[in-house]
N, C-alpha and C positions, 0 to 999 in steps of 0.2 A: 596448280589451279585453272585451269579454265578459262581464254585466253577471249576477249568480247572484239569489234571494230569500233575500232573507234570515228567521230562521226565526221563528216565532212570526207572519208577516205582515206584519213592518218594511220599513224602506224596501234598496229590492238595495244589496248592495253589490259591489265587483270582483275577477275573479276573478282570482285570482294566474294569472299566466303565467312555470310555476318558468323560472330563470333555468338557463343553459348553465351546466354546471360549466366552470369556468377551467381552461384548460389549462397546466400546468405547463411550466414554463421551461427552456429545455437545462439551466441552474442546480442546479434543484429536482428534476430526471430524476435527477438524477452522485448529489446527492447522497441520492436514496431506492435507487441501486441497481437504474437501472433505465434502460433503451439507450436516448441520442439518438438520435430517425428521421433515418436519411441519414447516420447514420458509423459502418453496419453495411461494414466492409472492400467491396470490390469485387469479388463470386462468382465465381473462374473454372473454367465446367464448359463441355460441347458445346451448342452449340446449334441444329447443325442435324438436322434433322429427318430427313435422308435418310442419317445418318451418320458421324462420319468416318476411320471403319478403316481408310480404302484416303488418307488422304489422308501424305504424303513428306515427311521433311525439308527439303526443298527447298517445299512448297507451301505453309507457314508462313512461307515469308519474306515470305509475302505479306500484306499488310495487313488483307483480308475476311477471310482463311482461317482466318490466329489468334484473330478475333472470334471465327469461324464455332466455330468448331473447337479453343478455349481450352487446357481440358483434355489432349484425345491432344498441342495442340503442346509443350505445356509437356513431358510424356513425353519424347516423340522430339528435342530439339532442347538441353532446359536438362539436360545432362549434368555427372555430378561428370570429369575427367579422369586423378585423382589418385586412388589408394585410401588417403589419408591426409589425404581431405578432408573427408570428415566426423567427426574427430576434431583439424584442425585449427579448425572453426568452432567447437567444446566449446572453445575456448580463447581466440577471440572472435578469431582472426586475418579475419572477413570485413570487416571495418574496423580491422584495426590493417596489414594487408597486404591496402588494397582490392582492388587493380591487380593482380595477381597472381592472389589467389582467381576472382576476378569470372571471370576468364580461363581458369583451371584446374576450378573448386569452385562452376558455376552452383546444382546440385544443395543442394552442403550450404549454399549464399548464399541459399538462397533457401524466402522462406515454399514453407506446403504447403498446395498449390490445394485442398483434401484434406478442410481440417483451417482451422477458422476461427479458432480459439483462438488459430492459429502467432505464434510471433515474426518478427519479421525479420533473418536473422543479423547482414544487410551494416549492417542501425542501429546504433549506435554506445547507448547505456544514457548518459542523462544524469548519473549517477555511472557511471565506472569504472574499471578498472587506470589503479591511483596518484593514487587522486585523491584517493583521503581527507585528506592530509596535504596539500594544497592548502587543501583548502574549509574545513579549520580552523584552519589559520591565520589566512585570510585572514578570516572571521567573528570570531576571537579580534580580529585585529585591528580591522576594518571598524567593531562591535559597543561597542565600551569600555564605552557610557551604557550598557550593560546589564553591566556590574560581569564582564566571563565568570575564571575564572581555569582553567589548565590544574590539570590533579586527573592524571591519564596522560596523555607523550605518544609516540611509537614508539620504542628497539624492545616499547615495551606499547602497549595498544589503546589511541588516544584518547577519556579520556575531563575532556569539557570543563564545569564547574556553573557558569551564572549568579549571582550572587545580585543581582538587580535586575530579573526578569524582566520582574515583575509589577506591577500596584498594589493593592492592596488589595482595593480596588472589581472591578478586574477578576475578582482571584482568583474575588472573590462573584460576580462575573457568568458568570463562567465555569460556575461549579457551580449555579445556573441557568438557567441554559441548557441544558446536555449532563443536568439531572437532574431537570430543572422545576420551576413554581415552591413544587411540596411536596411536592418527591425522585417522584413520581411513577414515573417512567421508572427509578429505581436497582427494579434487579433481582441475585439471589444471583448472586455471580457464580461464571464458565465456564472453564475451560481448548480448544481446538482440538485438538480428535480426531479419529480415524479412524473408522466406523460405517456401518457396509456397504459399503465401498468412496468414502464420502462423508465430508467433513470437515468434522464438526462439532460445538459448540459445549454442550459436557454441562461435569454439575458435578463436579469433581473434589476430594480432602480433600486437597489439598497446597493450594488457593486459598479462604483463606474471611476475604472481602468482599463485600460490594455494588457493581454498576459499571453504564452504564448508557452507548448509543451513539448520537453526529449524528446520529440518521438522523432526526427531525423537525423538523415546520418551523417548530416556537416554538426550536430550537436552531440548525440550522442558515441563520435567517434576522434570530439575534436579534445585534444590533450589537457586544455584546463576543467572541463565537467567532471574529466573519469577523474583529475588530480582532488578535485572540492569533492566529490564526492565517497572519494576512500575515507579522503580526511574524517567527516562525518560518519558513516559507516566502525571505522573505526572508533572513534568519541563511544557512540549510539550499542558498542557491541557484536553488530549484524551483517549481515549478508548484501550486499550488495542489491540482491531482487528482494528483501524483505521494505523493499523503498516503492511507493512511487515515481514517477518518474515527474523530475523539475518541469516549476511550475518557473514563469518569469512574470515581474509583473511591471509596469509603469504605469507612478501616478503623476498629475499634469496637477497643477493649481484649482482648487476647489474638486479634488475628486476623493471618493472613498469608499472606504468599502465598513458597513452599518455592524452595527452588535451583533455577533453569531461566532457559532461553534463549528468544528472541523469533523467535528465529529457523524457519519452518514450511517443513517442509523442500517437501511440495504448489508449492507458490510457486515455487519454484529453474525448472518446465517450466512456469509460468505465462506467460500474457502483462506482465502483473507485476512478473515477476523475483520473487530474494525481500526480502523487507524489505534494507536500508541501513542505517537509522535509527532509534534511539530519541530521541525528545526528552522529557524524565520531567518533566511540569508539579506543582509541590506547593503546594497553594493553604487549606494552615495547615500553621503552625504546631504541633505535637505535646511532649505535657508531658513525659511519658518513651516512649522506646522509638521502632517507627517507621520508624528508618533505610532505608536500600537497601544493602546488604552487598554487594558483588563479591569474593570470595572470591579466588581469584585474581589481580588483580592487589594491585599492592602498595605500600607508603607507604613511606618512605625509612625508614622503623627498622622492615620488617620485616613490619608489622601488615598484616587485610584491610584494601582499602580501603575506607571505612563514610560514603557520604552524611548527614547529615541534616535529616532533615523541616528546609525556614526559610519561613514563609508568602510567595509570591513570588518565586518561585524555581526554577531549575529544570537538570537535567545532561545532558547530550545526548552517544549511543556510538553508532559501529556494533556491523555487528552480522556482517558479512565482512573477510576476505581485504584490505589494502594491493595486494598485490598483484594478487588475483582477488575479486572480489567474491561471486563465487556456491563462499566455500570457507569454510564458516561459521567466524565462533572463535571459541571455544571458551572461551577467556578473555574474554569479556565472561560468563559465565552472572552470573547475581547473583537475591539474592534478596532481599522485603518479611520483615523483621524484626518482632515480634511492637510489637501497640503494648499495652504496659505500663497504661497515661496520655494519657488523651485521646482526639482524635479525630483522626481524619490522614484529609485532602482530597487529592488530589493528579488526576492525568487523563495520560493515554495520547496521548500520535500518536507513527502510523509513520510511518514515511516510507522509500519507494522510486527505487531509480534508474528507473522507469519508469513509463507510468501508471497508478494503482492504480484509479480510482475508473470508467473508460472501462471496461475490462477488466474488474471487478465485476458492471459496464451490462451486459455482452455475453457472461456465464458463463464467464468465464475467469480470475480469480482464483485457482486452485485449489482451488478445491470443488468443483466439481463430480469425479461417475466419471470420467475421460480416463484416455487413455493414450498419450499425447502420442508421439510422437519423442524422445530425451535432447539439447534445444537446448546446455544447455552444464553445464560441467563443474567443479568443484573441482579439486582437484590426488592427486586421485584416477586410479585407471583411465579410458580412453576408453571410451565404450561408444553404441553404436550404438541 
């Protein structure tokens, strides 16, 4: 290492070579919402400099021609042979009835080679038709150590309460991990709204609280945070990357979140698909008020279901319908009732049936100004 003269004629001092910045790991990149190198979908494009206009459908049967003229060959050979193909694909038939659909509806059951954010209709999501009851029943049966209690079940929406999901040390650890040692990451809460064609987090009068997201290294490297999300994802039976980043919440006296739904319409056609579950963590007791109220789900006596905050507990519910996860279940509208006395600490953990963090890193999580093909629909009319 070269030496540089010391100020004032003193002894020479070593000149430090600047340290090379440490490369982020794939886990860190995804936590930051950045693309992992090498994870991009292979691009189907025409690479033949002489042009592919003269290539025939028969020519595309040759591997070398298909490699040089991928897009042209896709358009010539991957066609739908029934006018109902798109409508069938929008209802999940590409994986529910794979043999017939693969033979009849190639285009409808294939990702769009010109849209990097297009889902693969032939791939079954990890939470799909008629899965909800199986998942909730398995969780209640297999995780009795957390004190699960069924508050609502079909024909009403599933709502399951866990009496003791977290220890006191873990509730404190989560609050510190996401919010920072001095709560420096907490900011006024926002809601997701479309602004200039893009989904954007903006202030909203229906929500008065503070929040923070686990997208900083102090949080996603925090051992308590990692332990908590591992426990949650074990319960729901999904990989970690299917979940959005944990959102911390803090409500003071008089603060609330009016009636709302956690469903985001812009995610319906996104690579990640819509949110499937909310796993809501209570990180503190509240002296008075602050309950989570479901006005459309009733107790046996006919009163609305209200879950009262209890430190270390959690409540879990789905967003879509059992028979179609792309059909929003309006019965799970809910509100954070105003805190009357004390302080409410809590956290949202929103979970998808497909990889969310990879979709976000690729810019395909529904926030971008895209005009995608309609890949899936709820129970309304099919659309192209």
